[in-house]
N, C-alpha and C positions, 0 to 999 in steps of 0.2 A: 257526439261526433264519432266517426269511424276510427278504429285503432290503426295507427301507423306501424307501431312496434308492439309485439306481444311476446314476451319471454316467459316460458312456462317451465316450472319445476327445475330451474337451473341449479345444478350442483357443480362446484368446482373444488376438486381436491388436488393439491400439488403433490409431487413425488415424495416430498419430505413428510407428508401426512397432514399438512396444514389444510384445514377446510376453510376456504375463502367465501363460498357461497353455499347456503344450506336451503335447498328447495325454495328458491326465490322465484316469485311471480311478479313481473314488472311490466306495466303496459303504459304506452304513451299515445294519446289521441292526436290525430292529425290537426295541425293548426293551433297547438297549445304550447305554452311555456311550462315545462315540467321541471320542478326543482328536485334534485336528488341530494339528500344530506345524510350525514352520519359521522361518527367519530373516526379517527384514523384506525385502520384495520377492520372497519365495519363491513367491508366487501364491496363498496360502491365503485371504486376504481376498477377492481377485477371485473365487475359486471359490465362496465362501460368498455373495457378492453375486449370483452367477449362480443359486444355489439359491433365494435370497430374491427374485429378480426385479428386483434393482437394476441388474444388467448382463445382457446377452444374449450367449451364446457366439458366436464367429465360425463354429465348426462343432462337431459332437458332438451327443449326445442325453442326455436325462434321463428316467429311468424312476422314477416316484414311485408307490408303493403298487401296483406291478404294471402300470401303464399309462404310455405315453409322455405327457409334458406339455411345454408350452411356457409358460415363466413370463415374462410380459412386464412385470410390475410386482409390487411388494410386496403390493398389494391382492389380486392373483390368487393369489400364494403363500399369503397368509392364508386365502383361500377353500379352498385344497387342505389346509390344516392345518399350514402351515409358519410358524413364528414366530421372530423374531430379537431378542435382547436385546443392544443395542449397548453398547460400552465407555463411551461418553459418554451418560449417561442422557437420555432424551427425555421429561422430565416437566415439567409447568407448576408452578413453585414455589409460586405463590399459590393453587393449587387444593388441595382436600383429596385425600387418598389415594383415597377413593371416586370423586371427580369425575375423577381421572386414569385410574382403571381402566376406567370406562365411557365415556371420552371417544371420541366418534365412533360409539358404539353405545349411546346413552343411553336408559334407560327414561324415558318422559315421561308427564306428567299434564297433559292439555290440550296446550299448547305449551311447557310449562316442564319442566325436569328434575325427575323424581320422586326427590327427595333420599332419602327413606326407602327406596325400592326400591333405589337405588344403594348405600346403606349395607348393606341386607340381602344384595344380591348379593356385595358385598366380603366380608362376614362368612362367607358360605357358602363362597366360594372359599378364603378363608384357613383355614377349618376343614377343608375337603376335602383340601387340599394341604399342610397343616401349615406354612403361611407366616403367622406371626402379625403382623398390622398393626393400626393404629388407624384405622378408616375416616374418622373426623372430623378427624384431625390434618392440618394443612397440610404439604405436602411440604417447604417450606423450613425447617420446625421439626423435621424428623425426621432421625436419624442415617443416615449413608450405607448401613449394612447394611439398614435398613428400606426405603430407596429401591430397593435391589437387588430386594427381594422384591416391591415394588410393580410394577416392570418385568416380572417373571416372571408375577405375577398378571394383569397387563394382557394379556399374550400368551396366557395360558391362557383368559381370558375370551373371547377371540376364536377359541377352539376349536383351538388348536395341539396337534397330536400330536408334531410334531418341533420341538424347541427348540434354536436355535443360540445359545450363550452366548459372547460375544466378550470375552475377558479379564475374567470376572466377578469376580475376586478382587483386582483391581489396587489398590483403595483400602480393602480390608476388613482388620479386625484378625484375629488367629488365631481368636478366639472366633466372630467373624461368618463366617469362612471355614468353620469347623466346622459352624455352623448352615446355611450354604448348601449344603454337601455333604450334610448329612442330608436337606435338602429335595429335592435332586436325586435322591438314592437313593429317596426316597418317590415322586417323580414316576415314576421308571422302574418301581417296584414296581406302580404304577397303570396301566401300559401306555404311558407316554410314552417317547420316544426323545430323547437329547440328544447334540448335537455341541458339544464343549468346546474352545474355542481358548485357549491360554495359552502364555506363555513360561516358566512355572515348572514345571520337570520333576518336582519333588517332588510337585506336585499331579497331574500326569499319572499318576504311579505310584499315587497314593492313590485317585483317583476313577475312572479309566477302565478299560474292559474291553479295548479295542483302541486302537491309535494309528497314525495315518497321518502320515508325515513328508514334507515338501516341500522342495525346494531348486532355485533357478533355474527355477521354473515346472513342475518335474517331481516326480513322486512317487519318492522314494528309499528308502522303506521302508514296509511295512504289516505290523504284527506284533501278537501278543497281548501286552498290557502286562506280564503276569506273567512273561513269558519274556525280558525285556530289562531292563538297568539304565539308570539316568539317563545314565551315560557312553556307553552304546550309542546312546541316542536322540540325545544331543548330537553324536556322531560322524556320525550320518546327516544331521543338520541342517546341520552346518558343513563336513563333509568332512575333518575332522582331530580329533585329541584335544583336548578342552577341559578346562582345569584349573579345578576348582570352588573350590579353596582359593587365596586370595590371600595371598601371603607378606607379612607386615607386620612389619618389624623393630622391635625395642624402641624405644619412644618416646624421643626426645631433645627434651624439651619446653624451649622457650626462654621469653623474657619475654612478658608479656601485650601483645598488639598490638591486640585488639579488646575494647572495654569498653562494655557496654550497661547502662544504669541506668534503672529506673523507666519503661520504654517502654510507652506505652499508645496505642491507636488506636481511635477511635470512628468508625463509618462515617457517610456523610452522612445516613443515615436515623436516626441516633441509637443504633445498636447497637454496644456495646463488643465489639471483636474481639481486642484485645490488652489485658492487664491487668497493669500493673506488672511487666513482664518485665525481668529482670536476669540477665547472665551474662558470663563472660570467655572468650576464646579465646587460647591461647598460640601462639607460633610452633612449627611442628612438631606441630600438634594438629588432629585432626578432631573437632569437636563435632557429634554427630548430634541431630537433632530428630525425635522420633516423635509421632504424633497421628493420630486419625481425621480424615479430610479435613473441612475447615470449622471447625477449632478454632484458627485464627489463624496457621497456617504460611504461607499465601499472603501475608498482610498483613505478617508479620515479614520475609520476603524482600523484598517491595516497599518497605517503609519503609527497610531498610538499604541497598537498591540505589538509592534516590533516586526511585523511581516514585510513592511516596506520602509526603506529609508526616505526621509523627507528631502525636498530640494533645498528649501530654506525654512527657517523658523525654529522654535524651541517648545518643549513641553516638559513640565516637571510634575511629579507625583510626590506630594509631601516634601517638596524641595529638592528632590532627586531627579536629575535629568534622565529621560528614558528613550530619547529619540536616537535611532540608528544603531542601537546596541544589541538588537537581536531579541527573539521572543523570550528566551530563558531569562535574560537580564530584566526585561520588562515584567515578567511574572514574579521574579524575585523582589521587584520593587512594589508588588502588591496589586498588580493588574490582572484581572480575569477577563476572558473574552469569549462571548457566545458569537461565533462567526456567522455571517450571512450565508455563505456557502458551506454547508455542513459536510458535503462529500469531499470537497477539496481541502478545507482547513479545519474541519471539526472532528473527524473520526478516521480510524484506520479500519477499513472494511474487512480486511483479512484477519484482523485480531479479534479477540473475544471482548465481551462487555467488561469484564474485570480488568483487563489490560488498558482498555480505553479510559477507564475511570481513574487510573493512576499514571497516565502517560506524562503528566507534568510534575509528579511527585514520587516516582518509583525509587529514586536514589536517596530518599530521606526517611527518617524514622516516622512511623513504626513499620514501614514497608521494606527497609533495607537495614542491615546491621553488618558492619565489617565488610561492606562490598557485596553482600549476598542478599537477594530478595527473599522475603518471607511470603511464599505463595499462600499460606494460611491467612496472613493478615490481608493480602490483596483480595482474596475471596471474601473474607468477612466484611470488609469495606464495601465491596461490590453488593453483597446481599443486603446490607443496611441501606445503601442508597437506592437500590432497586425497589425496596419496600416503601421508603420515604417518598420517592418520586414516582411511584406506580409505573415502573418500567416493566412492560409485559413481554416476557420471553421465557423460554424453557428453563433457563438458568444462567448463572454468571458466565458459564463457559460458552454461551451461544455467540456465534460470530456476528459482528455488527452488520455484515452484509446481508444477514438473514432477517434483519428487523425491518418493520415498516418505517416510513420517513418520520412519523410522529414519535415513535419509540427511539429512533436515533437522536432526535432532538432532545428527548427527555434525558438520554445519557449525557449529552453535552451540558445541558442545563444542570444536572446533578453534579457533574464534575466541577463546573465553574462556580456554582453557588457554594459548594463545600470547600472551596479554596480559601475562604475567609478573606476576600480581597479588600484593599483600600478603595480601588476603583473597579467597578464592573462595567464593561463595555458589552451591551446587549444589542446586537444587530439583528433585526427581524426575529426576535425570540420566539414569537408565536406563529410565524409563517408556516403553513402546512401542518399546524397542530390543531387537533379538534377542540371543540368548545369546552369540554371538561378540563382538558389539560391546559388550555389557554387561561381559564379561570385560575388554575393552580399557579401557573407561571407568573401571572400578573400579581397575585397575592404575595408570592415570594419576592418579587421585585420591590413591592411596597415595604415588605418586612425588612429587606436589606437596607432601604432608605431609613426606616425607622430605627435601625440599629446604628445609624450614623455613618453608613457607607455612602460613597459618591457613586451615582449611576449615570452613565451615558446611554440613553435609550434611542436607538435609531429604528424607526419603524415606518412602514408604508401605510399602516393602519392609523388613520388620523383619530378615530374614536379612541384607540388605545393611548395615543399620545395625550389627548385631552383629558382622559381619565387619570393617567398615571403621572404625568410630568408636572413639576413645579414651575419650570420655565420651558419654553419651546423656541428653538432657533430654526430658521428656514434656510436651507441651502439652495441656491440657484446658480448653475454654471460654476460650481466650486466656491461661491462666495456666500457668506452670511448676509442675507438681505433683509432680515427681520429677527427680532428677538422679543418675545412676549412672556409676561408672567401669566400662568394659567389662571383663567377667570371664567365665570359662567357664561359671559356674553361672547367669549372667543369661539367662533364656529369653524367647522370643517371647510365651509365655503370661503371664509375669510383667509384661512391658510392656504387654500387652493390657489387663490389669486396671486399670492407671493411665490408659491411653488412654480407657477407657470410664467413668472416674470412680468406679470401685468401690474404688480405693485411693488414698491420698494420703500423701506423706511430710511430716513436720515439717521445718522449715527446717534444724534441726541434723542431720537424717538425710541431707542431701544431700551427695554426694561431689564 
């Protein structure tokens, strides 16, 4: 097939001297689904930003549709027919789906938006590409799977022939992922081309025709997907064998250390986000929480970690009440928290790695004595954790804002695991983290469980929950609608039915 994109000898060096792309050659054939994989910091995001005009290469050239192009901005890339659907949706929640799709290219009647025309355009696009949406629904009231479709339709409305999908299944249920894959295949059948960025190698095998692998800014493999295994791809990504199975010894469950009863939370706007949530976690147990994003998982973690006060209910850690007392009190009660939103609640971007690693303990020995901090101890602590958790940076004094997303996550994980907690709340701990680091984090979670710690694992990765959790609770519209003991016959598809509200257990059925 003819090449649609041909990137030749791409080099990208940032002003601080970091080399993101080293003489990269990357090509995509018209009408294919091309997977692009690599660890965090491998250079794949930079390469795609260059294709989309968000970054310009230091040197190298781009041939698009048979002719050389210089892409100075996303607007210019869109004019060439290149569209990108980002991992974090760029939609206006209070607007309708139709308003979001036509935003910036609105049909007008006089000086006002022609609402009927916008709805008609949305309906036609949805029918043409098999992406079912409700044009009149507000985005804030729609499930995450439909928001994904809106982002794709918005890109198609702007005339994209090449779609770059960045981690498109990160927050989707198995059923929603299947729907997305069906839609992607239909797009390709109608002449579109797709670049698919993902950390999930099972998806690479299922959806792609070819795969390009990057490591340390270079291409380490370019293969036909059907000719390689997941293990082969992982080896090209990491440079070593990756063990996909996490050995989890038989559970030695101890006494109840976490007791949550009747927990409810109503947002400042009056929307109930948690409804009468009750559960227990024992020593030596991982309790997993499954749910489509926006069904109360974020609020559950924030209430239990002290970031939000509950509306009603109670929670105790080792018999000590922790609700509504603030984050420091909760941490002193033995709670550690890997937050879902690392930029808002996890790190101080303007501070260095060393300071971020002691932000919860700087006032205690050995980091403080008679009210004065020991910078030597802070630095030594940082260097030890950077080595143990493979945090890749120039040194402990490197600013958090200069790190890749994966390395930021490693800093948070290092800080929280080293706090020696009674309860570890891990919210999306491997989101945006590469396969090698994910393997490490999962082993650490099991190790904490084996040490007798209680772990609350909130994850959109159902395979992760099924591998790690001893029990799995499903949240739907802020309620626990099912509770399972982990067992071999419990599938992602079964969990997905409860996550979408299609099934619900009776209280006596919960395990």
